[in-house]
C-alpha positions in Angstrom: 168.4 66.8 51.3 169.8 67.2 54.6 168.5 70.7 55.1 165.1 69.7 53.9 165.2 66.8 56.4 166.2 69.1 59.1 163.1 71.3 58.3 160.7 68.5 58.3 162.0 67.6 61.8 161.3 71.2 63.0 157.8 71.2 61.4 157.1 68.0 62.9 158.3 69.2 66.6 156.2 72.4 66.2 153.2 70.3 65.0 153.5 68.3 68.0 153.8 71.0 70.4 150.7 72.5 68.7 148.8 69.1 68.9 149.5 68.8 72.8 148.3 72.3 73.3 145.2 71.4 71.6 144.9 68.2 73.9 145.1 70.5 76.8 142.4 72.9 75.3 140.2 69.8 74.7 140.7 69.0 78.5 139.8 72.5 79.4 136.6 72.2 77.3 135.8 68.9 78.9 136.4 70.5 82.3 133.8 73.1 81.5 131.1 70.8 80.2 131.9 68.6 83.5 133.1 65.5 81.7 135.6 64.8 84.1 136.6 61.5 83.0 137.6 62.6 79.5 139.2 65.9 81.0 141.4 63.8 83.2 142.3 61.6 80.4 143.4 64.3 78.0 145.4 66.4 80.8 147.2 63.3 81.6 148.3 63.1 78.2 149.7 66.5 78.4 151.6 66.0 81.6 153.4 63.0 80.2 154.6 64.8 76.6 157.7 66.8 76.8 156.1 69.9 74.6 153.5 70.7 77.7 154.7 69.1 80.7 156.8 72.1 81.8 154.1 74.3 81.1 152.4 76.0 84.4 149.1 76.2 82.6 149.1 72.6 82.1 149.6 71.7 85.7 147.1 74.5 86.8 144.3 72.7 84.6 145.1 69.4 86.0 144.8 70.8 89.5 141.4 72.4 88.6 140.3 68.9 87.1 141.3 66.8 90.0 139.8 69.4 92.4 136.6 69.1 90.6 136.8 65.6 90.9 137.5 65.8 94.7 134.3 67.7 95.2 131.9 66.0 92.5 129.1 64.2 94.1 129.0 61.8 91.0 129.9 58.3 92.2 131.3 57.3 88.9 133.6 60.4 88.9 134.8 60.0 92.2 136.0 56.6 91.5 138.2 57.8 89.0 141.0 58.7 91.4 141.6 57.4 95.3 143.1 60.9 96.2 141.9 63.4 93.9 142.4 66.2 96.2 146.2 65.3 96.9 146.6 65.1 93.0 145.2 68.5 92.9 147.4 70.1 95.5 150.4 68.5 94.1 149.4 69.7 90.5 149.3 73.2 91.7 152.8 73.0 93.3 154.1 72.0 90.1 152.4 74.6 88.6 154.1 77.2 91.2 157.4 75.7 90.3 157.3 76.2 86.6 155.5 79.5 86.9 159.0 81.4 87.0 157.3 84.5 85.8 154.6 84.7 88.2 152.0 84.6 85.4 149.7 82.2 86.7 150.3 82.9 90.4 146.8 84.7 91.1 144.8 81.8 89.4 147.0 79.2 91.6 146.5 81.3 94.8 142.8 81.7 93.8 142.2 78.0 93.5 144.3 77.0 96.8 142.5 79.7 98.8 139.2 77.9 98.0 140.6 74.6 99.2 142.0 76.2 102.4 138.4 77.7 103.0 137.2 74.3 102.9 139.5 73.0 105.3 138.8 76.3 107.5 135.1 75.8 107.6 135.7 72.1 108.4 138.0 72.8 111.1 135.5 75.4 112.8 132.7 73.0 112.6 134.9 70.3 114.5 135.9 73.1 117.0 132.1 73.9 117.6 131.4 70.4 118.4 134.6 70.2 120.9 136.3 67.9 118.4 139.5 69.3 118.7 141.7 66.9 117.2 139.7 67.0 114.0 139.8 70.9 114.0 143.6 70.7 114.7 144.0 68.5 111.6 141.9 70.6 109.4 143.4 74.0 110.4 146.9 72.4 109.6 145.7 71.1 106.3 144.4 74.7 105.3 148.0 76.1 106.5 149.5 73.5 104.3 147.4 74.2 101.2 148.2 77.8 101.2 152.0 77.2 102.0 152.3 75.8 98.5 152.0 79.5 97.4 154.7 80.4 99.7 152.2 82.3 102.1 152.0 81.6 105.7 148.7 81.3 107.0 149.3 82.6 110.6 145.6 82.3 111.4 145.1 78.6 110.6 148.6 77.9 112.4 147.7 79.8 115.4 144.4 78.0 115.6 146.0 74.6 114.9 148.2 75.2 118.0 145.5 75.9 120.3 143.5 73.1 119.3 146.4 70.8 119.5 146.6 71.9 123.3 142.9 71.0 123.7 143.6 67.8 122.2 146.4 67.2 124.3 148.8 67.0 121.6 151.7 69.3 122.9 154.4 68.0 120.4 152.1 69.4 117.4 151.3 72.3 119.4 155.1 72.9 119.5 155.5 72.2 115.7 152.8 74.7 114.7 154.2 77.5 117.0 157.8 76.8 115.8 156.4 77.2 112.0 154.9 80.5 112.8 158.2 81.8 114.3 160.1 80.3 111.4 157.7 82.0 109.1 158.5 85.4 110.6 155.2 85.7 112.8 156.1 88.1 115.8 153.9 87.7 118.8 154.7 87.9 122.6 152.1 85.0 123.3 153.6 82.8 120.7 157.1 82.9 122.3 155.7 82.5 125.9 153.3 79.9 124.9 156.1 77.7 123.0 158.5 78.2 125.9 156.0 77.2 128.4 155.4 73.8 126.6 159.1 73.1 126.4 158.9 73.8 130.3 156.3 71.5 130.9 158.0 68.9 128.8 160.9 69.2 131.1 162.9 70.5 128.0 165.3 73.2 129.9 167.6 74.2 126.9 164.7 75.0 124.6 162.3 76.5 127.3 165.0 79.1 127.9 166.2 79.4 124.2 162.7 80.2 122.9 162.1 83.0 125.9 165.6 84.5 125.1 164.6 84.6 121.4 161.4 86.3 122.3 163.4 89.0 124.5 165.5 90.0 121.3 162.2 90.8 119.5 160.3 92.2 122.5 162.8 93.6 125.1 161.7 94.0 128.7 158.1 92.5 128.0 156.5 91.4 131.3 154.9 88.4 129.9 158.1 86.8 128.6 159.8 88.1 131.9 157.1 85.9 133.9 157.4 83.1 131.6 161.1 82.8 132.3 160.4 83.3 135.8 158.2 80.2 135.5 161.0 78.4 133.8 163.6 79.1 136.6 161.1 77.7 139.2 160.4 74.6 137.1 164.1 73.8 136.8 164.9 74.4 140.4 166.7 77.9 140.0 164.5 79.8 142.9 167.1 82.4 143.3 166.8 83.6 139.7 163.1 83.5 139.9 163.0 85.7 143.2 165.8 88.0 141.7 163.8 88.5 138.4 160.7 89.4 140.4 162.2 91.6 143.2 164.1 93.7 140.2 160.5 93.9 138.3 158.8 95.1 141.3 161.2 98.0 141.6 160.1 99.0 138.2 156.6 98.0 138.3 155.4 99.0 141.7 152.0 99.6 140.3 151.6 96.0 138.3 149.3 93.5 140.2 150.5 90.7 137.9 154.0 91.1 139.2 152.9 91.0 143.0 150.9 88.1 142.1 153.9 86.2 140.5 155.9 87.0 143.4 153.4 85.5 145.5 153.1 82.5 143.6 157.0 82.0 144.0 156.9 82.3 148.0 153.7 80.3 148.0 155.7 77.4 146.3 158.8 77.9 148.6 156.4 77.9 151.8 155.4 74.3 150.7 158.9 73.0 150.0 159.8 70.4 152.9 163.2 70.5 151.7 163.7 73.9 153.5 164.0 74.9 157.2 160.7 75.7 159.3 161.9 79.2 159.9 162.7 79.9 155.9 159.1 78.1 154.9 157.6 80.5 157.6 159.2 83.5 156.1 158.1 82.6 152.7 154.5 82.0 154.0 154.4 85.7 155.2 156.0 86.9 152.0 153.5 85.4 149.8 150.6 86.8 152.0 152.0 90.2 151.5 152.4 89.9 147.7 149.0 88.5 147.3 147.7 91.4 149.6 149.5 93.8 147.3 148.1 92.4 144.3 144.7 92.6 145.6 145.2 96.4 147.0 146.1 97.3 143.4 143.4 95.4 141.8 140.7 94.4 144.5 138.8 92.3 141.8 141.8 90.0 141.1 140.3 86.6 141.2 143.4 84.5 141.2 145.2 86.9 143.9 142.0 86.3 146.2 141.8 82.7 145.5 145.4 82.0 146.1 145.7 84.0 149.2 142.5 82.1 150.5 144.1 78.6 149.5 147.4 79.7 151.2 145.6 80.2 154.3 143.6 76.8 154.0 147.0 74.9 153.3 148.4 76.5 156.2 145.5 75.3 158.4 145.8 71.9 157.0 149.4 71.7 157.4 149.1 72.7 161.2 145.8 70.2 161.6 148.3 67.3 160.2 151.0 68.2 162.9 148.5 68.3 165.5 147.1 64.7 164.9 151.0 63.4 164.9 151.0 64.7 168.7 150.9 62.0 171.5 147.6 61.6 173.4 149.6 63.2 176.6 149.8 66.6 174.7 145.9 67.3 174.7 146.8 71.0 175.4 149.0 71.7 172.8 146.7 69.6 170.5 143.8 72.0 171.6 146.2 75.0 170.7 147.3 73.9 167.3 143.4 73.0 166.4 142.8 76.6 167.6 145.7 78.1 165.5 144.4 76.2 162.3 140.9 77.4 162.8 142.1 81.0 163.1 144.0 80.3 159.4 140.5 79.1 158.1 138.7 82.4 159.3 141.4 84.3 157.8 140.8 82.5 154.6 137.1 83.0 154.5 136.9 86.6 153.3 139.3 86.0 150.5 137.6 82.7 149.5 134.1 84.7 149.5 135.6 87.4 147.3 136.8 84.9 144.9 133.5 83.3 144.6 131.7 86.5 144.2 134.1 87.0 141.4 133.5 83.9 139.8 130.3 82.3 141.2 130.8 79.3 139.3 134.1 78.3 140.2 133.9 74.8 142.0 137.3 74.9 143.6 136.4 77.8 145.4 133.1 76.6 146.4 134.5 73.3 147.7 137.0 75.2 149.7 134.2 77.3 151.3 132.3 74.2 152.0 135.2 72.8 153.9 135.5 75.8 156.0 132.1 76.3 156.8 131.7 72.6 158.0 134.9 73.1 160.2 133.9 76.3 161.6 130.2 75.2 162.2 128.6 77.9 159.8 125.3 75.9 159.0 123.5 78.6 157.2 126.4 79.3 154.8 127.1 75.4 154.4 123.6 74.9 153.3 123.8 77.9 150.8 127.4 76.7 149.5 126.0 73.0 149.2 123.0 74.2 147.1 125.6 76.2 144.7 127.5 73.2 144.2 124.4 70.8 143.5 123.3 73.4 141.0 126.6 73.3 139.1 127.3 69.7 139.1 123.8 68.3 138.5 
């Protein structure tokens, strides 16, 4: 009798398993006929039964049913679940967990890719409308979806980081860039950008840490070298910044970017009121030479042309400020200093005009030229530049 009873228990267990698989098949049939309410009811019976709750096919089917609920236009079906997409994604995640042999991997990835595409297209639509936060969120959701299949969506993460910056969400930009690096993505730009975000956030430790990590992957890379130099400047390590650039120039004498970077360092130091007047003047001259070297190597280098013009304009402004502080009985010295300031404005003019030719719609360049033409009495050119400014700003 005991043996017969045991056999009866086994038969009942097998029958129950078959029964639940039949219920799952019924759920599948309901899904194919678009009877989503009945499909949902049937599949939820399966996930609550021990005989089918650990079967990846059960969870895959459940994900498909809830995905259809998420995408349906039928209001009655939409009301079946408050957050069907979330339930679908959780179901696919469960399917991945139970699919230890990988037999359903391709089917799961196919469904995840479909949802990832929905998010990606929504992100692009937001981006084209300059809705950068919405674009960021949808790119990030797309990356999260495909991550369920243990796939790193580098394209979506890169776009999410870009949109986070545009949306003025630097903390999220750092998060996405860190995810890329942790996922094994190797890019000079990612390391440089992440370090720069830490630098702007005054996080000295992480700014240098990321640069060092990047240099281990990309030794002797110029972009990372310049990022490190910018970090040195931000955190008051001017000597190290200059040492970096001077060492690089010995190796990169034909690289205009290095001379431009050196110019910006000396430019900064020339305006540092904590330094002596002689030191600042020497830095001013060094900045001029560096920018000129950059332009000699690349005559169409907009940034170098603009910065050199701006350097002369700022020098003129400093002299004018000092002249205006002179006592009234020093009229001769006042006139001498005004003449000196005007001389620097004359030196600035050709470089700013070159910059304006290279980028005709750059408002900063046009405004600088307007001030120079007004100061030096060039009425025809003043009229011309005013017309350009009006056309851009109208």
